[in-house]
KEKE-3310 file (N, C-alpha, C; in steps of 0.2 Angstrom, whole numbers, plus 5000, padded with zeros to 4 digits):
npx = (4341:4357:4373:4386:4398:4414:4421:4419:4418:4432:4438:4435:4442:4450:4460:4471:4476:4467:4456:4457:4457:4447:4448:4457:4469:4474:4487:4491:4490:4500:4512:4524:4538:4534:4525:4518:4518:4527:4544:4543:4541:4535:4520:4523:4536:4536:4527:4535:4547:4540:4537:4549:4555:4547:4552:4546:4549:4561:4576:4576:4563:4548:4535:4518:4507:4490:4478:4486:4484:4491:4504:4511:4513:4521:4533:4540:4540:4549:4561:4564:4564:4570:4565:4566:4558:4543:4527:4513:4496:4481:4464:4462:4467:4472:4477:4488:4495:4500:4508:4518:4524:4529:4537:4551:4562:4569:4565:4551:4535:4520:4503:4487:4471:4457:4461:4453:4448:4458:4470:4484:4499:4511:4521:4521:4531:4526:4510:4501:4488:4481:4469:4459:4450:4437:4432:4430:4418:4403:4389:4374:4361:4360:4352:4353:4343:4334:4342:4347:4353:4366:4379:4387:4379:4378:4391:4393:4385:4392:4404:4399:4395:4407:4416:4410:4402:4392:4377:4364:4346:4345:4359:4373:4386:4403:4408:4419:4430:4432:4434:4446:4455:4455:4460:4473:4479:4481:4491:4502:4518:4526:4526:4524:4517:4503:4497:4485:4475:4461:4445:4436:4421:4419:4411:4399:4389:4394:4394:4389:4400:4400:4407:4415:4406:4404:4400:4407:4411:4412:4422:4420:4431:4434:4428:4436:4448:4443:4440:4454:4461:4455:4460:4472:4481:4492:4488:4489:4483:4475:4474:4476:4482:4489:4498:4505:4510:4504:4503:4494:4489:4483:4478:4479:4472:4470:4457:4450:4440:4427:4431:4444:4445:4438:4448:4458:4452:4451:4464:4469:4461:4468:4480:4488:4494:4492:4500:4494:4492:4495:4496:4503:4495:4503:4513:4505:4500:4512:4518:4508:4506:4508:4497:4486:4474:4474:4473:4476:4486:4486:4473:4469:4476:4470:4457:4461:4465:4454:4446:4453:4457:4460:4472:4471:4458:4454:4463:4460:4449:4452:4458:4471:4478:4490:4495:4501:4508)
npy = (4627:4625:4623:4634:4635:4639:4634:4631:4644:4648:4638:4641:4653:4663:4672:4675:4686:4696:4691:4689:4702:4709:4704:4709:4705:4705:4701:4704:4718:4721:4716:4722:4730:4741:4755:4750:4738:4727:4729:4735:4725:4715:4705:4691:4689:4693:4683:4671:4675:4677:4664:4657:4664:4659:4646:4638:4635:4629:4631:4624:4618:4609:4615:4618:4627:4632:4637:4648:4660:4674:4672:4681:4681:4669:4672:4682:4675:4664:4671:4675:4663:4652:4639:4621:4615:4622:4620:4623:4622:4622:4625:4630:4628:4638:4648:4640:4638:4651:4653:4643:4650:4661:4656:4646:4632:4618:4618:4621:4616:4610:4608:4604:4604:4600:4603:4598:4586:4578:4565:4567:4560:4564:4571:4586:4600:4613:4620:4632:4642:4655:4668:4659:4650:4655:4653:4641:4626:4631:4627:4634:4641:4629:4616:4605:4597:4593:4590:4578:4562:4560:4561:4576:4583:4574:4571:4583:4583:4573:4580:4589:4581:4574:4584:4591:4603:4617:4621:4630:4630:4634:4638:4646:4635:4632:4621:4617:4623:4616:4604:4606:4607:4594:4586:4593:4589:4575:4576:4583:4583:4574:4584:4595:4611:4622:4637:4648:4661:4672:4681:4684:4678:4680:4677:4676:4667:4662:4674:4681:4686:4698:4696:4700:4691:4679:4672:4673:4666:4672:4666:4655:4656:4652:4640:4632:4633:4625:4612:4610:4608:4596:4588:4586:4597:4610:4627:4643:4659:4674:4691:4698:4710:4709:4699:4703:4715:4728:4745:4758:4767:4778:4773:4772:4766:4760:4755:4760:4770:4775:4785:4783:4771:4772:4780:4770:4761:4768:4771:4758:4755:4762:4755:4756:4750:4753:4752:4740:4742:4746:4762:4777:4793:4802:4795:4789:4800:4805:4795:4793:4805:4808:4803:4810:4822:4838:4855:4859:4853:4852:4852:4841:4832:4834:4828:4815:4811:4813:4803:4792:4776:4768:4755:4745:4744:4735:4724:4720:4713:4701:4685:4674:4658:4648:4632:4618:4601)
npz = (5053:5047:5038:5038:5027:5020:5010:4996:4991:4992:4985:4972:4969:4958:4955:4968:4974:4970:4975:4988:4992:4999:5011:5022:5033:5051:5051:5039:5037:5046:5042:5039:5045:5058:5067:5078:5085:5097:5098:5085:5076:5062:5060:5058:5061:5075:5080:5078:5086:5099:5102:5102:5113:5123:5124:5115:5102:5092:5082:5066:5066:5061:5052:5050:5041:5041:5030:5023:5016:5007:5011:5019:5033:5034:5027:5035:5047:5043:5040:5054:5062:5055:5051:5049:5039:5031:5028:5018:5018:5010:5004:4992:4975:4967:4977:4982:4971:4970:4981:4978:4968:4974:4985:4985:4985:4994:5008:5008:5008:5000:5000:4993:4999:5011:5027:5037:5033:5027:5028:5035:5036:5041:5055:5064:5072:5075:5072:5063:5064:5058:5059:5052:5057:5057:5045:5044:5044:5052:5061:5059:5070:5077:5085:5097:5102:5092:5082:5069:5071:5062:5051:5050:5060:5069:5074:5079:5090:5097:5100:5109:5120:5123:5126:5136:5134:5138:5132:5123:5119:5105:5094:5087:5082:5082:5074:5065:5070:5082:5077:5070:5080:5085:5074:5072:5084:5080:5070:5076:5083:5097:5111:5103:5096:5095:5087:5087:5080:5081:5078:5092:5101:5114:5129:5123:5110:5094:5081:5066:5053:5041:5025:5009:4997:5005:5021:5038:5054:5071:5084:5098:5109:5122:5123:5114:5122:5132:5125:5121:5133:5137:5127:5133:5131:5137:5140:5134:5134:5127:5122:5105:5106:5118:5115:5103:5108:5106:5104:5111:5100:5087:5070:5052:5037:5020:5022:5032:5031:5020:5011:5009:5005:4993:4986:4985:4977:4965:4962:4959:4948:4939:4938:4948:4964:4979:4995:5007:5022:5040:5045:5054:5056:5050:5044:5034:5026:5022:5014:5005:4999:4985:4979:4984:4982:4987:4992:5004:5015:5030:5034:5028:5035:5047:5044:5042:5055:5062:5057:5060:5069:5085:5084:5094:5097:5088:5088:5102:5100:5095:5099:5105:5105:5113:5112:5120:5118)
capx = (4348:4361:4380:4390:4405:4416:4426:4417:4420:4439:4441:4434:4446:4454:4466:4472:4477:4461:4451:4459:4458:4442:4449:4463:4470:4479:4494:4493:4492:4506:4517:4530:4540:4528:4525:4512:4520:4533:4550:4542:4542:4530:4516:4526:4542:4533:4525:4542:4550:4537:4537:4556:4556:4544:4555:4542:4550:4568:4578:4575:4556:4544:4530:4513:4502:4484:4476:4491:4483:4496:4511:4514:4516:4526:4539:4543:4541:4555:4567:4565:4565:4574:4563:4569:4553:4538:4523:4507:4490:4475:4459:4462:4472:4476:4482:4494:4499:4502:4513:4523:4528:4532:4542:4555:4567:4567:4562:4544:4531:4513:4497:4481:4466:4454:4464:4449:4446:4464:4474:4491:4503:4518:4521:4524:4532:4521:4504:4499:4481:4480:4463:4456:4444:4430:4431:4428:4411:4399:4382:4369:4354:4360:4347:4354:4337:4331:4347:4346:4359:4369:4383:4390:4376:4379:4398:4393:4382:4397:4408:4396:4395:4414:4420:4405:4400:4386:4374:4357:4341:4347:4365:4378:4391:4409:4410:4425:4435:4433:4436:4453:4459:4455:4465:4479:4481:4484:4497:4507:4523:4526:4528:4522:4513:4498:4496:4478:4472:4454:4441:4433:4414:4419:4406:4392:4389:4397:4390:4390:4404:4399:4413:4413:4406:4403:4399:4411:4407:4417:4424:4420:4438:4434:4426:4442:4452:4440:4442:4461:4463:4452:4464:4478:4486:4493:4485:4491:4478:4475:4471:4482:4485:4494:4503:4509:4512:4501:4503:4487:4490:4479:4481:4475:4474:4465:4451:4447:4435:4425:4434:4451:4444:4437:4455:4461:4449:4453:4471:4469:4459:4473:4485:4493:4492:4495:4502:4488:4496:4493:4500:4501:4492:4509:4515:4500:4500:4519:4519:4503:4505:4507:4490:4481:4473:4472:4477:4476:4488:4485:4466:4468:4479:4464:4453:4464:4465:4447:4443:4457:4455:4465:4473:4470:4451:4453:4467:4457:4443:4455:4461:4476:4479:4496:4493:4507:4506)
capy = (4624:4624:4623:4639:4632:4644:4630:4632:4650:4648:4634:4645:4659:4663:4677:4676:4694:4699:4687:4691:4710:4712:4701:4711:4702:4709:4699:4707:4726:4722:4711:4725:4734:4746:4759:4749:4732:4727:4730:4737:4720:4713:4700:4684:4689:4693:4676:4667:4678:4676:4657:4656:4667:4654:4640:4633:4635:4629:4631:4617:4615:4607:4620:4618:4633:4630:4643:4653:4667:4676:4670:4686:4678:4664:4675:4685:4669:4660:4675:4676:4657:4647:4632:4616:4614:4626:4617:4626:4618:4627:4622:4633:4627:4644:4650:4636:4640:4658:4652:4640:4655:4665:4653:4641:4629:4612:4620:4623:4611:4613:4603:4607:4600:4603:4601:4594:4579:4575:4561:4568:4555:4566:4575:4594:4603:4618:4621:4639:4644:4662:4670:4655:4647:4659:4651:4633:4625:4633:4625:4640:4639:4622:4614:4598:4593:4592:4588:4572:4559:4557:4566:4582:4585:4568:4573:4589:4580:4569:4585:4593:4576:4572:4590:4594:4610:4620:4624:4632:4627:4635:4643:4645:4630:4632:4614:4616:4625:4611:4598:4608:4605:4586:4585:4595:4584:4570:4577:4586:4578:4574:4591:4600:4617:4625:4643:4650:4668:4673:4685:4680:4680:4681:4672:4675:4662:4664:4678:4681:4692:4699:4697:4700:4684:4674:4674:4670:4667:4673:4659:4655:4654:4649:4633:4629:4631:4619:4606:4609:4605:4589:4584:4586:4602:4616:4632:4650:4663:4682:4695:4699:4716:4707:4694:4708:4721:4733:4751:4762:4772:4777:4770:4774:4762:4762:4752:4763:4774:4775:4790:4781:4765:4775:4782:4764:4757:4773:4769:4751:4755:4765:4751:4758:4745:4756:4747:4739:4741:4750:4768:4782:4797:4806:4790:4788:4806:4806:4790:4792:4811:4809:4801:4814:4829:4843:4861:4861:4847:4852:4851:4834:4828:4834:4823:4808:4811:4812:4796:4786:4772:4764:4749:4741:4743:4729:4719:4718:4708:4695:4681:4669:4652:4644:4625:4613:4594)
capz = (5054:5041:5039:5034:5024:5015:5006:4989:4989:4991:4980:4966:4968:4952:4956:4975:4976:4969:4979:4996:4993:5004:5018:5025:5040:5055:5050:5033:5038:5051:5039:5038:5051:5059:5073:5082:5089:5101:5094:5079:5071:5058:5064:5058:5065:5082:5082:5079:5092:5105:5103:5104:5120:5128:5123:5112:5095:5091:5075:5063:5068:5055:5053:5045:5041:5038:5027:5024:5013:5002:5013:5022:5039:5033:5024:5041:5052:5041:5042:5061:5065:5051:5052:5044:5034:5032:5024:5017:5016:5008:5000:4986:4971:4965:4982:4983:4965:4971:4986:4975:4964:4979:4989:4982:4989:4998:5014:5008:5005:4998:5000:4991:5002:5016:5033:5042:5030:5025:5033:5035:5040:5044:5061:5064:5078:5076:5067:5063:5061:5059:5056:5048:5060:5056:5038:5044:5045:5058:5061:5061:5073:5079:5090:5099:5104:5086:5077:5067:5073:5057:5047:5053:5066:5074:5076:5083:5096:5100:5103:5115:5125:5124:5129:5141:5132:5140:5126:5124:5114:5098:5095:5082:5084:5079:5073:5061:5074:5087:5073:5069:5086:5085:5068:5074:5089:5077:5066:5080:5085:5104:5113:5098:5099:5090:5087:5084:5082:5078:5081:5098:5102:5121:5132:5119:5105:5088:5078:5059:5051:5034:5021:5002:4994:5009:5028:5042:5061:5076:5087:5106:5111:5128:5121:5112:5127:5136:5121:5121:5139:5137:5123:5136:5130:5141:5136:5135:5130:5129:5116:5101:5109:5123:5111:5099:5111:5101:5107:5110:5095:5080:5063:5046:5031:5014:5023:5039:5030:5013:5006:5007:5001:4986:4983:4984:4971:4960:4960:4957:4941:4935:4938:4954:4969:4985:5000:5011:5029:5045:5046:5058:5051:5047:5039:5029:5022:5019:5009:4999:4996:4978:4977:4987:4979:4992:4993:5012:5018:5036:5034:5026:5041:5052:5042:5044:5062:5064:5055:5062:5075:5089:5082:5100:5097:5083:5091:5107:5098:5093:5104:5103:5110:5112:5115:5120:5121)
cpx = (4352:4369:4383:4397:4407:4421:4425:4419:4428:4441:4440:4437:4450:4461:4466:4472:4471:4455:4452:4458:4453:4443:4456:4464:4474:4486:4496:4495:4498:4512:4523:4532:4536:4529:4521:4514:4526:4539:4549:4542:4536:4527:4520:4532:4541:4531:4531:4545:4547:4537:4544:4557:4553:4547:4551:4543:4558:4570:4578:4568:4553:4537:4524:4508:4496:4480:4480:4489:4488:4503:4515:4517:4521:4533:4543:4544:4548:4561:4569:4567:4569:4572:4566:4564:4547:4533:4516:4502:4484:4470:4458:4468:4476:4480:4488:4498:4503:4509:4519:4528:4532:4538:4545:4560:4565:4564:4555:4541:4523:4508:4490:4475:4463:4458:4459:4447:4452:4467:4481:4495:4509:4517:4524:4526:4528:4516:4502:4492:4479:4474:4460:4450:4438:4428:4428:4421:4408:4392:4378:4363:4354:4356:4349:4348:4333:4335:4347:4353:4363:4374:4386:4386:4377:4386:4398:4390:4388:4402:4405:4396:4402:4417:4415:4404:4393:4383:4367:4353:4343:4353:4369:4384:4397:4412:4417:4431:4438:4437:4444:4457:4460:4461:4472:4483:4484:4490:4503:4511:4523:4530:4528:4518:4509:4497:4490:4477:4465:4450:4436:4426:4414:4414:4400:4394:4391:4392:4393:4395:4403:4406:4411:4412:4404:4402:4404:4408:4413:4417:4423:4426:4438:4432:4432:4447:4450:4442:4450:4463:4460:4457:4471:4483:4486:4491:4487:4486:4478:4473:4477:4485:4491:4500:4508:4512:4510:4501:4496:4488:4485:4482:4476:4477:4469:4458:4447:4441:4433:4429:4441:4450:4442:4444:4458:4459:4450:4460:4472:4466:4463:4480:4490:4490:4495:4496:4496:4492:4492:4498:4498:4498:4497:4512:4511:4500:4507:4520:4514:4502:4504:4500:4485:4480:4471:4476:4478:4479:4486:4477:4465:4471:4473:4459:4455:4463:4459:4444:4448:4455:4461:4466:4471:4462:4450:4456:4464:4451:4446:4459:4466:4476:4486:4495:4499:4506:4510)
cpy = (4622:4625:4629:4636:4636:4640:4631:4638:4651:4643:4637:4651:4658:4667:4678:4683:4697:4697:4688:4698:4713:4708:4703:4709:4706:4707:4702:4715:4727:4718:4715:4728:4740:4750:4756:4743:4732:4726:4733:4732:4718:4706:4693:4684:4689:4686:4671:4669:4676:4668:4654:4658:4662:4648:4635:4632:4635:4629:4624:4614:4613:4611:4618:4623:4631:4636:4649:4660:4668:4674:4675:4684:4673:4667:4678:4680:4666:4664:4675:4669:4652:4640:4627:4615:4618:4623:4621:4621:4623:4623:4625:4632:4633:4648:4646:4637:4646:4657:4648:4645:4660:4662:4647:4638:4622:4613:4620:4617:4613:4607:4607:4602:4604:4599:4596:4587:4576:4570:4562:4564:4558:4570:4582:4596:4609:4618:4628:4639:4651:4665:4666:4651:4649:4656:4644:4632:4627:4631:4631:4638:4632:4621:4606:4594:4590:4589:4580:4568:4556:4563:4570:4583:4580:4569:4579:4587:4576:4574:4588:4588:4575:4578:4594:4601:4611:4623:4626:4628:4628:4640:4641:4641:4630:4624:4613:4619:4620:4605:4599:4606:4597:4583:4587:4591:4578:4570:4581:4581:4579:4581:4596:4606:4619:4632:4645:4657:4668:4678:4682:4683:4681:4675:4671:4669:4666:4669:4679:4687:4692:4700:4696:4693:4679:4677:4669:4670:4668:4666:4660:4652:4650:4641:4629:4628:4625:4612:4605:4605:4597:4585:4584:4591:4607:4622:4639:4654:4670:4685:4696:4706:4714:4703:4698:4714:4727:4739:4755:4768:4772:4776:4772:4768:4763:4759:4754:4768:4774:4779:4787:4774:4766:4777:4775:4761:4762:4772:4763:4751:4758:4761:4752:4753:4749:4750:4746:4737:4747:4756:4773:4787:4801:4801:4789:4794:4807:4801:4789:4800:4812:4807:4805:4820:4833:4849:4863:4854:4847:4850:4843:4830:4828:4828:4816:4807:4809:4806:4791:4782:4769:4757:4744:4740:4737:4723:4716:4713:4702:4692:4676:4664:4649:4637:4621:4606:4593)
cpz = (5047:5042:5035:5033:5018:5009:4998:4987:4988:4986:4973:4964:4962:4952:4964:4977:4976:4974:4986:4997:4998:5010:5020:5032:5044:5053:5043:5033:5043:5048:5038:5045:5053:5066:5079:5087:5092:5096:5087:5073:5068:5062:5064:5062:5073:5084:5083:5085:5099:5107:5105:5111:5125:5128:5119:5104:5095:5083:5072:5064:5061:5057:5048:5046:5038:5036:5027:5020:5008:5004:5017:5029:5038:5031:5030:5046:5049:5042:5049:5064:5062:5052:5046:5038:5036:5026:5024:5016:5015:5003:4993:4981:4969:4971:4983:4977:4966:4976:4983:4971:4969:4983:4985:4986:4993:5005:5014:5005:5004:4997:4998:4994:5008:5023:5037:5039:5028:5030:5032:5039:5043:5051:5060:5071:5080:5070:5068:5060:5062:5055:5051:5051:5059:5049:5039:5046:5052:5057:5064:5064:5074:5085:5092:5100:5097:5080:5075:5068:5067:5054:5052:5060:5071:5077:5080:5090:5100:5103:5109:5121:5128:5128:5134:5140:5134:5134:5128:5119:5107:5098:5089:5084:5080:5078:5070:5066:5079:5082:5071:5074:5086:5080:5070:5079:5086:5073:5069:5083:5093:5106:5108:5101:5093:5092:5084:5086:5078:5082:5087:5099:5110:5124:5129:5114:5099:5085:5070:5057:5043:5030:5014:5000:4998:5017:5032:5049:5066:5080:5095:5108:5117:5128:5118:5117:5131:5132:5122:5127:5140:5133:5127:5134:5136:5137:5139:5131:5132:5122:5112:5103:5113:5119:5107:5102:5108:5106:5106:5106:5089:5074:5058:5041:5026:5016:5029:5037:5022:5009:5004:5003:4994:4982:4981:4978:4965:4957:4957:4950:4936:4935:4944:4960:4975:4991:5006:5018:5033:5045:5051:5053:5047:5042:5032:5023:5018:5013:5003:4997:4989:4975:4979:4984:4984:4991:5000:5016:5026:5038:5032:5032:5047:5051:5043:5051:5065:5063:5056:5068:5079:5086:5088:5100:5092:5086:5098:5106:5096:5098:5101:5108:5108:5116:5114:5122:5127)
residu = (MET:PHE:VAL:ASN:ASP:THR:SER:GLU:TYR:TYR:GLU:GLN:ILE:LYS:ASP:PRO:GLU:GLU:GLY:MET:ASP:ASP:GLU:ILE:THR:LEU:SER:HIS:ILE:LEU:ARG:LEU:ARG:ASN:SER:PHE:THR:LYS:TYR:GLY:LEU:PRO:PHE:GLY:SER:LEU:LEU:ALA:LYS:ASN:LEU:MET:GLU:ARG:GLY:LEU:LEU:GLU:GLU:GLY:ALA:ARG:VAL:LEU:GLU:VAL:GLY:PRO:GLY:LEU:GLY:ASP:LEU:ALA:GLU:GLN:PHE:PHE:GLU:GLU:ALA:SER:PRO:LYS:GLU:TYR:VAL:PHE:ILE:ASP:ILE:SER:PRO:LYS:ILE:ILE:GLU:HIS:LEU:ARG:LYS:ARG:PHE:SER:GLY:LYS:ALA:TYR:GLY:PHE:ILE:THR:GLY:ASN:PHE:LEU:ASP:MET:LYS:ILE:LYS:ARG:LYS:PHE:ASP:LEU:ILE:ILE:CYS:ASN:GLU:VAL:LEU:SER:ASP:LEU:PRO:THR:ILE:VAL:ASN:PHE:SER:PRO:GLU:THR:ALA:GLU:SER:LYS:GLY:LEU:TYR:LYS:ASP:ALA:LEU:ARG:MET:ILE:SER:LYS:TYR:HIS:LEU:LYS:VAL:ARG:GLU:THR:PHE:ASN:PHE:ASN:TYR:GLY:ALA:ILE:ARG:PHE:LEU:GLU:VAL:ALA:ASN:GLU:VAL:LEU:ASP:LYS:GLU:GLY:VAL:VAL:PHE:ILE:SER:GLU:GLN:ASP:SER:GLY:GLU:GLY:PHE:PRO:GLU:ARG:ILE:ARG:VAL:TYR:GLY:HIS:ASN:GLU:TYR:THR:ILE:ARG:MET:SER:TRP:LEU:GLU:GLN:VAL:ALA:LYS:LYS:LEU:MET:PHE:SER:VAL:GLU:SER:GLY:THR:LEU:THR:GLU:PHE:LEU:GLY:VAL:LYS:LYS:GLU:LYS:PHE:VAL:SER:PHE:PHE:THR:GLN:PRO:GLU:LEU:ARG:ASN:LEU:TYR:GLU:SER:LEU:LYS:SER:LYS:GLY:VAL:LEU:PRO:ASP:GLN:ARG:ALA:TRP:THR:VAL:ARG:GLU:PHE:PHE:LYS:SER:ASN:ARG:LYS:PHE:ILE:SER:THR:ASN:ASP:PRO:GLU:LYS:TYR:MET:GLU:PHE:LEU:GLU:LYS:ASN:SER:ALA:LEU:LEU:THR:ASP:ILE:THR:ASP:LYS:PHE:SER:TYR:LEU:VAL:LEU:LYS:LYS)
# end
C-alpha cells in the first residue's frame, strides 16, 4: 500500500513544452479548428459553447482552471466565452511562468500551489479540471481493513464511510479525485459549475497509466458522480465523444505509430517542431509532405490509412462530468 503522487515530478519540470511533450492530451490535439468535432471547433471553444448552450456559463464569469498545462484550452475558451476573469492554478512554478508569458492582461490570474492543500478564499463561477485527476494522489493497493487510522489513509476511510462507497479487500483508490470535489465545493460560488474530464475506469477499479517519468491512474467516474450528489450537485455525465460531438473518423498524429513518432523526434533534433494535432490522413500528408521522404505518395497514404485509428476509440474512453450547485 502506497500513494502514487505526481506532484514532485511536475514541480521539477524545467521546460514546460519539453516536459509536457509526452503527455499530449485530447484538448491539445484538438486545440485548433478540425475535421472531427461538432462545428469543427477546437476543444476549448466547444467547452465554452456547450456550457453556454446549457445556460451554465454567462459572459463575465470568474473561471478557475486547475492544472492548465500549456494553456491551449484556456486560449480558445477565452475567445469563445469572454470571462471576466480566468485564473490558472498549477503545482509547477515553471508552468505558471510559461502561462504568465503567454497570457497577459488584468483578466488573467496565476496561482502556484497544490489545489488540494491550498485555502483559496475567493469564489469562482466555473472550475475546469481537464485531464488532471489522474495526476492527483491515488492510494495503490489500498486495504481498508489494514489501513492505519492516521493521515491520508484515515481521510480515505472517512470518504468511504461518508459517501457510502462500496469497496473490496484491496483496490486502487482515487483519493485525490474525491478530495478535488470537496475542495472545489468550497471555492465554488452559489450556483457555480465544475467541469471535469478524464480517462474512465468504468465500473472497474482504477488502473495504472504508464507515462514518461511517472505513473497516473484512471478514474472511477461513477464514484465521483456518487460523491458529487452527496455534496448536493446536480450531475450531467457522458463520454467526451458525446460532449465534443466527435465524428467516427480516422485520425493520424505524430503519436499514433512509432514511425511517425520517430519522424517527429528527428525533426525536433533539427530544430523543427511539427504541429501536434489530430489530422485526417489527407490533411496529415498534405501539411507534412515536405518532411516525408517517399517516392510513392499513394503507397505512403496507404501506410497512413492502415495505421490510423478512429478518434472515437480514444474519446469513448474519456468521460466528462458537469456538476452544478
